[in-house]
SEFIZA-3560 file (N, C-alpha, C; in Angstrom, 3 decimals):
REM SEFIZA-3560
<numar><xx>0.736</xx><yy>-1.247</yy><zz>0.258</zz><atom>N</atom></numar>
<numar><xx>-0.369</xx><yy>0.299</yy><zz>0.174</zz><atom>CA</atom></numar>
<numar><xx>0.336</xx><yy>1.033</yy><zz>-0.006</zz><atom>C</atom></numar>
<numar><xx>2.170</xx><yy>1.031</yy><zz>0.986</zz><atom>N</atom></numar>
<numar><xx>3.113</xx><yy>2.348</yy><zz>0.584</zz><atom>CA</atom></numar>
<numar><xx>3.670</xx><yy>2.570</yy><zz>-0.826</zz><atom>C</atom></numar>
<numar><xx>3.640</xx><yy>1.424</yy><zz>-1.473</zz><atom>N</atom></numar>
<numar><xx>4.070</xx><yy>2.125</yy><zz>-3.106</zz><atom>CA</atom></numar>
<numar><xx>3.341</xx><yy>2.700</yy><zz>-3.853</zz><atom>C</atom></numar>
<numar><xx>2.178</xx><yy>2.341</yy><zz>-3.786</zz><atom>N</atom></numar>
<numar><xx>0.952</xx><yy>2.746</yy><zz>-4.403</zz><atom>CA</atom></numar>
<numar><xx>1.309</xx><yy>4.212</yy><zz>-4.343</zz><atom>C</atom></numar>
<numar><xx>1.304</xx><yy>5.047</yy><zz>-3.166</zz><atom>N</atom></numar>
<numar><xx>1.482</xx><yy>6.506</yy><zz>-2.963</zz><atom>CA</atom></numar>
<numar><xx>2.741</xx><yy>6.926</yy><zz>-3.464</zz><atom>C</atom></numar>
<numar><xx>3.773</xx><yy>6.113</yy><zz>-3.851</zz><atom>N</atom></numar>
<numar><xx>4.622</xx><yy>6.644</yy><zz>-4.568</zz><atom>CA</atom></numar>
<numar><xx>4.747</xx><yy>6.824</yy><zz>-6.321</zz><atom>C</atom></numar>
<numar><xx>3.923</xx><yy>5.579</yy><zz>-6.534</zz><atom>N</atom></numar>
<numar><xx>3.827</xx><yy>5.869</yy><zz>-8.042</zz><atom>CA</atom></numar>
<numar><xx>2.415</xx><yy>6.018</yy><zz>-8.646</zz><atom>C</atom></numar>
<numar><xx>1.603</xx><yy>6.688</yy><zz>-7.866</zz><atom>N</atom></numar>
<numar><xx>0.059</xx><yy>6.809</yy><zz>-8.122</zz><atom>CA</atom></numar>
<numar><xx>0.054</xx><yy>8.639</yy><zz>-8.253</zz><atom>C</atom></numar>
<numar><xx>-0.135</xx><yy>9.056</yy><zz>-9.587</zz><atom>N</atom></numar>
<numar><xx>-0.356</xx><yy>10.309</yy><zz>-9.505</zz><atom>CA</atom></numar>
<numar><xx>-1.796</xx><yy>10.422</yy><zz>-9.879</zz><atom>C</atom></numar>
<numar><xx>-2.286</xx><yy>11.273</yy><zz>-8.809</zz><atom>N</atom></numar>
<numar><xx>-4.017</xx><yy>11.495</yy><zz>-8.768</zz><atom>CA</atom></numar>
<numar><xx>-4.281</xx><yy>12.495</yy><zz>-9.876</zz><atom>C</atom></numar>
<numar><xx>-5.323</xx><yy>11.843</yy><zz>-10.770</zz><atom>N</atom></numar>
<numar><xx>-6.011</xx><yy>12.927</yy><zz>-12.127</zz><atom>CA</atom></numar>
<numar><xx>-6.715</xx><yy>13.971</yy><zz>-11.189</zz><atom>C</atom></numar>
<numar><xx>-6.417</xx><yy>15.078</yy><zz>-12.151</zz><atom>N</atom></numar>
<numar><xx>-7.469</xx><yy>16.102</yy><zz>-11.463</zz><atom>CA</atom></numar>
<numar><xx>-8.372</xx><yy>16.856</yy><zz>-12.919</zz><atom>C</atom></numar>
<numar><xx>-9.579</xx><yy>16.822</yy><zz>-12.446</zz><atom>N</atom></numar>
<numar><xx>-10.412</xx><yy>17.330</yy><zz>-13.831</zz><atom>CA</atom></numar>
<numar><xx>-10.650</xx><yy>18.789</yy><zz>-13.575</zz><atom>C</atom></numar>
<numar><xx>-10.515</xx><yy>19.537</yy><zz>-14.669</zz><atom>N</atom></numar>
<numar><xx>-10.518</xx><yy>21.354</yy><zz>-14.010</zz><atom>CA</atom></numar>
<numar><xx>-11.805</xx><yy>21.375</yy><zz>-14.287</zz><atom>C</atom></numar>
<numar><xx>-12.399</xx><yy>22.150</yy><zz>-13.164</zz><atom>N</atom></numar>
<numar><xx>-13.504</xx><yy>22.675</yy><zz>-12.751</zz><atom>CA</atom></numar>
<numar><xx>-13.599</xx><yy>24.283</yy><zz>-13.438</zz><atom>C</atom></numar>
<numar><xx>-14.624</xx><yy>24.726</yy><zz>-13.444</zz><atom>N</atom></numar>
<numar><xx>-14.890</xx><yy>26.052</yy><zz>-14.358</zz><atom>CA</atom></numar>
<numar><xx>-13.787</xx><yy>26.795</yy><zz>-13.564</zz><atom>C</atom></numar>
<numar><xx>-13.266</xx><yy>26.790</yy><zz>-12.200</zz><atom>N</atom></numar>
<numar><xx>-12.252</xx><yy>27.652</yy><zz>-11.523</zz><atom>CA</atom></numar>
<numar><xx>-11.293</xx><yy>27.199</yy><zz>-11.998</zz><atom>C</atom></numar>
<numar><xx>-10.130</xx><yy>27.735</yy><zz>-12.440</zz><atom>N</atom></numar>
<numar><xx>-8.842</xx><yy>27.236</yy><zz>-13.408</zz><atom>CA</atom></numar>
<numar><xx>-7.984</xx><yy>27.659</yy><zz>-12.050</zz><atom>C</atom></numar>
<numar><xx>-7.899</xx><yy>28.509</yy><zz>-11.533</zz><atom>N</atom></numar>
<numar><xx>-7.265</xx><yy>28.998</yy><zz>-10.428</zz><atom>CA</atom></numar>
<numar><xx>-7.142</xx><yy>27.629</yy><zz>-9.304</zz><atom>C</atom></numar>
<numar><xx>-8.179</xx><yy>27.194</yy><zz>-8.883</zz><atom>N</atom></numar>
<numar><xx>-8.783</xx><yy>26.199</yy><zz>-8.147</zz><atom>CA</atom></numar>
<numar><xx>-7.682</xx><yy>24.608</yy><zz>-8.451</zz><atom>C</atom></numar>
<numar><xx>-8.077</xx><yy>24.598</yy><zz>-9.883</zz><atom>N</atom></numar>
<numar><xx>-7.564</xx><yy>23.269</yy><zz>-10.641</zz><atom>CA</atom></numar>
<numar><xx>-5.946</xx><yy>23.457</yy><zz>-10.701</zz><atom>C</atom></numar>
<numar><xx>-5.662</xx><yy>24.605</yy><zz>-10.531</zz><atom>N</atom></numar>
<numar><xx>-3.828</xx><yy>24.491</yy><zz>-10.766</zz><atom>CA</atom></numar>
<numar><xx>-3.246</xx><yy>25.032</yy><zz>-9.317</zz><atom>C</atom></numar>
<numar><xx>-4.204</xx><yy>24.852</yy><zz>-7.975</zz><atom>N</atom></numar>
<numar><xx>-3.470</xx><yy>25.107</yy><zz>-6.427</zz><atom>CA</atom></numar>
<numar><xx>-2.555</xx><yy>24.030</yy><zz>-6.280</zz><atom>C</atom></numar>
<numar><xx>-1.531</xx><yy>24.499</yy><zz>-5.990</zz><atom>N</atom></numar>
<numar><xx>-0.253</xx><yy>23.362</yy><zz>-5.601</zz><atom>CA</atom></numar>
<numar><xx>-0.628</xx><yy>22.972</yy><zz>-4.377</zz><atom>C</atom></numar>
<numar><xx>-0.703</xx><yy>21.534</yy><zz>-3.905</zz><atom>N</atom></numar>
<numar><xx>-0.535</xx><yy>21.001</yy><zz>-2.787</zz><atom>CA</atom></numar>
<numar><xx>0.491</xx><yy>20.478</yy><zz>-2.487</zz><atom>C</atom></numar>
<numar><xx>1.343</xx><yy>20.829</yy><zz>-1.363</zz><atom>N</atom></numar>
<numar><xx>2.696</xx><yy>20.395</yy><zz>-1.097</zz><atom>CA</atom></numar>
<numar><xx>3.141</xx><yy>18.824</yy><zz>-0.726</zz><atom>C</atom></numar>
<numar><xx>2.003</xx><yy>18.187</yy><zz>-0.384</zz><atom>N</atom></numar>
<numar><xx>2.364</xx><yy>16.758</yy><zz>0.165</zz><atom>CA</atom></numar>
<numar><xx>1.390</xx><yy>15.961</yy><zz>-1.130</zz><atom>C</atom></numar>
<numar><xx>1.014</xx><yy>16.515</yy><zz>-1.888</zz><atom>N</atom></numar>
<numar><xx>0.795</xx><yy>15.193</yy><zz>-3.110</zz><atom>CA</atom></numar>
<numar><xx>0.988</xx><yy>15.878</yy><zz>-4.650</zz><atom>C</atom></numar>
<numar><xx>0.958</xx><yy>14.802</yy><zz>-5.582</zz><atom>N</atom></numar>
<numar><xx>1.471</xx><yy>15.161</yy><zz>-6.895</zz><atom>CA</atom></numar>
<numar><xx>0.371</xx><yy>15.063</yy><zz>-7.638</zz><atom>C</atom></numar>
<numar><xx>-0.201</xx><yy>15.959</yy><zz>-8.757</zz><atom>N</atom></numar>
<numar><xx>-1.415</xx><yy>15.938</yy><zz>-9.478</zz><atom>CA</atom></numar>
<numar><xx>-1.193</xx><yy>15.865</yy><zz>-10.622</zz><atom>C</atom></numar>
<numar><xx>-2.336</xx><yy>15.277</yy><zz>-11.790</zz><atom>N</atom></numar>
<numar><xx>-2.065</xx><yy>15.468</yy><zz>-12.649</zz><atom>CA</atom></numar>
<numar><xx>-3.385</xx><yy>15.748</yy><zz>-13.458</zz><atom>C</atom></numar>
<numar><xx>-2.895</xx><yy>16.964</yy><zz>-14.011</zz><atom>N</atom></numar>
<numar><xx>-4.180</xx><yy>17.782</yy><zz>-14.722</zz><atom>CA</atom></numar>
<numar><xx>-4.032</xx><yy>17.595</yy><zz>-16.284</zz><atom>C</atom></numar>
<numar><xx>-5.143</xx><yy>17.472</yy><zz>-16.925</zz><atom>N</atom></numar>
<numar><xx>-5.111</xx><yy>17.491</yy><zz>-18.554</zz><atom>CA</atom></numar>
<numar><xx>-6.000</xx><yy>18.406</yy><zz>-19.227</zz><atom>C</atom></numar>
<numar><xx>-5.573</xx><yy>19.354</yy><zz>-19.908</zz><atom>N</atom></numar>
<numar><xx>-6.274</xx><yy>20.005</yy><zz>-20.630</zz><atom>CA</atom></numar>
<numar><xx>-6.248</xx><yy>20.126</yy><zz>-21.983</zz><atom>C</atom></numar>
<numar><xx>-6.973</xx><yy>20.570</yy><zz>-22.689</zz><atom>N</atom></numar>
<numar><xx>-7.312</xx><yy>20.903</yy><zz>-24.405</zz><atom>CA</atom></numar>
<numar><xx>-6.321</xx><yy>22.020</yy><zz>-24.599</zz><atom>C</atom></numar>
<numar><xx>-5.485</xx><yy>21.601</yy><zz>-25.568</zz><atom>N</atom></numar>
<numar><xx>-4.840</xx><yy>22.959</yy><zz>-26.464</zz><atom>CA</atom></numar>
<numar><xx>-5.371</xx><yy>24.188</yy><zz>-25.730</zz><atom>C</atom></numar>
<numar><xx>-7.334</xx><yy>24.395</yy><zz>-26.614</zz><atom>N</atom></numar>
<numar><xx>-7.875</xx><yy>25.263</yy><zz>-26.133</zz><atom>CA</atom></numar>
<numar><xx>-7.879</xx><yy>25.958</yy><zz>-25.113</zz><atom>C</atom></numar>
<numar><xx>-8.255</xx><yy>25.046</yy><zz>-23.887</zz><atom>N</atom></numar>
<numar><xx>-8.169</xx><yy>25.685</yy><zz>-22.479</zz><atom>CA</atom></numar>
<numar><xx>-6.637</xx><yy>26.329</yy><zz>-22.053</zz><atom>C</atom></numar>
<numar><xx>-5.726</xx><yy>25.737</yy><zz>-22.540</zz><atom>N</atom></numar>
<numar><xx>-4.312</xx><yy>26.135</yy><zz>-22.525</zz><atom>CA</atom></numar>
<numar><xx>-4.449</xx><yy>27.596</yy><zz>-22.719</zz><atom>C</atom></numar>
<numar><xx>-4.738</xx><yy>27.622</yy><zz>-23.790</zz><atom>N</atom></numar>
<numar><xx>-4.374</xx><yy>28.767</yy><zz>-24.818</zz><atom>CA</atom></numar>
<numar><xx>-5.114</xx><yy>29.831</yy><zz>-24.080</zz><atom>C</atom></numar>
<numar><xx>-6.525</xx><yy>29.678</yy><zz>-23.626</zz><atom>N</atom></numar>
<numar><xx>-7.399</xx><yy>30.627</yy><zz>-22.825</zz><atom>CA</atom></numar>
<numar><xx>-6.916</xx><yy>30.732</yy><zz>-21.395</zz><atom>C</atom></numar>
<numar><xx>-6.108</xx><yy>29.817</yy><zz>-21.014</zz><atom>N</atom></numar>
<numar><xx>-5.795</xx><yy>29.949</yy><zz>-19.437</zz><atom>CA</atom></numar>
<numar><xx>-4.635</xx><yy>30.854</yy><zz>-19.517</zz><atom>C</atom></numar>
<numar><xx>-3.818</xx><yy>30.862</yy><zz>-20.332</zz><atom>N</atom></numar>
<numar><xx>-2.193</xx><yy>31.600</yy><zz>-20.334</zz><atom>CA</atom></numar>
<numar><xx>-2.613</xx><yy>33.037</yy><zz>-19.817</zz><atom>C</atom></numar>
<numar><xx>-2.930</xx><yy>33.585</yy><zz>-20.520</zz><atom>N</atom></numar>
<numar><xx>-3.078</xx><yy>34.959</yy><zz>-19.949</zz><atom>CA</atom></numar>
<numar><xx>-2.993</xx><yy>35.604</yy><zz>-18.629</zz><atom>C</atom></numar>
<numar><xx>-4.441</xx><yy>34.551</yy><zz>-17.978</zz><atom>N</atom></numar>
<numar><xx>-4.652</xx><yy>35.527</yy><zz>-16.737</zz><atom>CA</atom></numar>
<numar><xx>-4.039</xx><yy>34.084</yy><zz>-15.898</zz><atom>C</atom></numar>
<numar><xx>-3.831</xx><yy>33.260</yy><zz>-16.205</zz><atom>N</atom></numar>
<numar><xx>-2.898</xx><yy>31.944</yy><zz>-15.306</zz><atom>CA</atom></numar>
<numar><xx>-1.884</xx><yy>31.814</yy><zz>-15.295</zz><atom>C</atom></numar>
<numar><xx>-1.029</xx><yy>32.042</yy><zz>-16.194</zz><atom>N</atom></numar>
<numar><xx>0.467</xx><yy>31.994</yy><zz>-16.489</zz><atom>CA</atom></numar>
<numar><xx>1.386</xx><yy>31.675</yy><zz>-15.605</zz><atom>C</atom></numar>
<numar><xx>1.429</xx><yy>32.283</yy><zz>-14.137</zz><atom>N</atom></numar>
<numar><xx>2.197</xx><yy>32.183</yy><zz>-13.344</zz><atom>CA</atom></numar>
<numar><xx>2.130</xx><yy>30.768</yy><zz>-12.286</zz><atom>C</atom></numar>
<numar><xx>0.584</xx><yy>30.698</yy><zz>-12.376</zz><atom>N</atom></numar>
<numar><xx>-0.138</xx><yy>29.629</yy><zz>-11.990</zz><atom>CA</atom></numar>
<numar><xx>0.613</xx><yy>28.260</yy><zz>-12.376</zz><atom>C</atom></numar>
<numar><xx>0.234</xx><yy>28.375</yy><zz>-13.835</zz><atom>N</atom></numar>
<numar><xx>0.716</xx><yy>27.438</yy><zz>-14.830</zz><atom>CA</atom></numar>
<numar><xx>1.816</xx><yy>27.031</yy><zz>-14.619</zz><atom>C</atom></numar>
<numar><xx>2.815</xx><yy>27.527</yy><zz>-14.523</zz><atom>N</atom></numar>
<numar><xx>4.371</xx><yy>27.643</yy><zz>-14.426</zz><atom>CA</atom></numar>
<numar><xx>4.791</xx><yy>26.802</yy><zz>-13.053</zz><atom>C</atom></numar>
<numar><xx>4.276</xx><yy>27.490</yy><zz>-11.616</zz><atom>N</atom></numar>
<numar><xx>4.063</xx><yy>26.792</yy><zz>-10.759</zz><atom>CA</atom></numar>
<numar><xx>3.699</xx><yy>25.553</yy><zz>-10.434</zz><atom>C</atom></numar>
<numar><xx>2.300</xx><yy>24.823</yy><zz>-11.169</zz><atom>N</atom></numar>
<numar><xx>1.995</xx><yy>24.096</yy><zz>-10.677</zz><atom>CA</atom></numar>
<numar><xx>2.931</xx><yy>23.265</yy><zz>-11.468</zz><atom>C</atom></numar>
<numar><xx>3.409</xx><yy>23.366</yy><zz>-12.783</zz><atom>N</atom></numar>
<numar><xx>4.458</xx><yy>22.592</yy><zz>-13.660</zz><atom>CA</atom></numar>
<numar><xx>5.858</xx><yy>22.275</yy><zz>-12.445</zz><atom>C</atom></numar>
<numar><xx>5.770</xx><yy>23.026</yy><zz>-11.694</zz><atom>N</atom></numar>
<numar><xx>7.418</xx><yy>22.485</yy><zz>-11.245</zz><atom>CA</atom></numar>
<numar><xx>7.188</xx><yy>21.439</yy><zz>-10.459</zz><atom>C</atom></numar>
<numar><xx>5.991</xx><yy>21.101</yy><zz>-10.234</zz><atom>N</atom></numar>
<numar><xx>5.790</xx><yy>19.871</yy><zz>-9.245</zz><atom>CA</atom></numar>
<numar><xx>4.732</xx><yy>18.776</yy><zz>-9.258</zz><atom>C</atom></numar>
<numar><xx>4.049</xx><yy>19.353</yy><zz>-10.447</zz><atom>N</atom></numar>
<numar><xx>2.786</xx><yy>18.560</yy><zz>-11.298</zz><atom>CA</atom></numar>
<numar><xx>3.135</xx><yy>18.169</yy><zz>-12.382</zz><atom>C</atom></numar>
<numar><xx>2.380</xx><yy>17.224</yy><zz>-12.936</zz><atom>N</atom></numar>
<numar><xx>2.243</xx><yy>17.055</yy><zz>-14.202</zz><atom>CA</atom></numar>
<numar><xx>0.823</xx><yy>17.464</yy><zz>-14.974</zz><atom>C</atom></numar>
<numar><xx>1.216</xx><yy>18.348</yy><zz>-16.293</zz><atom>N</atom></numar>
<numar><xx>0.036</xx><yy>18.937</yy><zz>-16.945</zz><atom>CA</atom></numar>
<numar><xx>0.028</xx><yy>18.093</yy><zz>-18.124</zz><atom>C</atom></numar>
<numar><xx>-0.586</xx><yy>17.820</yy><zz>-18.820</zz><atom>N</atom></numar>
<numar><xx>-1.234</xx><yy>17.096</yy><zz>-20.431</zz><atom>CA</atom></numar>
<numar><xx>-1.951</xx><yy>18.325</yy><zz>-21.129</zz><atom>C</atom></numar>
<numar><xx>-1.229</xx><yy>18.158</yy><zz>-22.023</zz><atom>N</atom></numar>
<numar><xx>-2.149</xx><yy>18.889</yy><zz>-22.964</zz><atom>CA</atom></numar>
<numar><xx>-2.463</xx><yy>18.292</yy><zz>-24.394</zz><atom>C</atom></numar>
<numar><xx>-3.748</xx><yy>18.268</yy><zz>-24.505</zz><atom>N</atom></numar>
<numar><xx>-4.484</xx><yy>17.333</yy><zz>-25.681</zz><atom>CA</atom></numar>
<numar><xx>-4.544</xx><yy>18.415</yy><zz>-27.014</zz><atom>C</atom></numar>
<numar><xx>-3.690</xx><yy>18.226</yy><zz>-27.976</zz><atom>N</atom></numar>
<numar><xx>-3.712</xx><yy>19.231</yy><zz>-29.415</zz><atom>CA</atom></numar>
<numar><xx>-5.213</xx><yy>19.082</yy><zz>-29.924</zz><atom>C</atom></numar>
<numar><xx>-5.412</xx><yy>20.121</yy><zz>-30.470</zz><atom>N</atom></numar>
<numar><xx>-6.708</xx><yy>20.369</yy><zz>-31.426</zz><atom>CA</atom></numar>
<numar><xx>-6.406</xx><yy>18.913</yy><zz>-32.427</zz><atom>C</atom></numar>
<numar><xx>-7.567</xx><yy>18.504</yy><zz>-32.469</zz><atom>N</atom></numar>
<numar><xx>-7.937</xx><yy>17.597</yy><zz>-33.575</zz><atom>CA</atom></numar>
<numar><xx>-8.192</xx><yy>18.003</yy><zz>-35.236</zz><atom>C</atom></numar>
//
């Protein structure tokens, strides 16, 4: 059971509040998945939050189809 906490990255789904989704929890590592469109929309207003989030967490971006 202890090993599971070492290798599991909890998935996050962005809600309507991007600031909440990008909040960093120092005790956990999270994975957040965004579409390319969501990233482009969030970058101007949440750029520093995105950088801070990716320093410890995983951010996956899905390209436009």
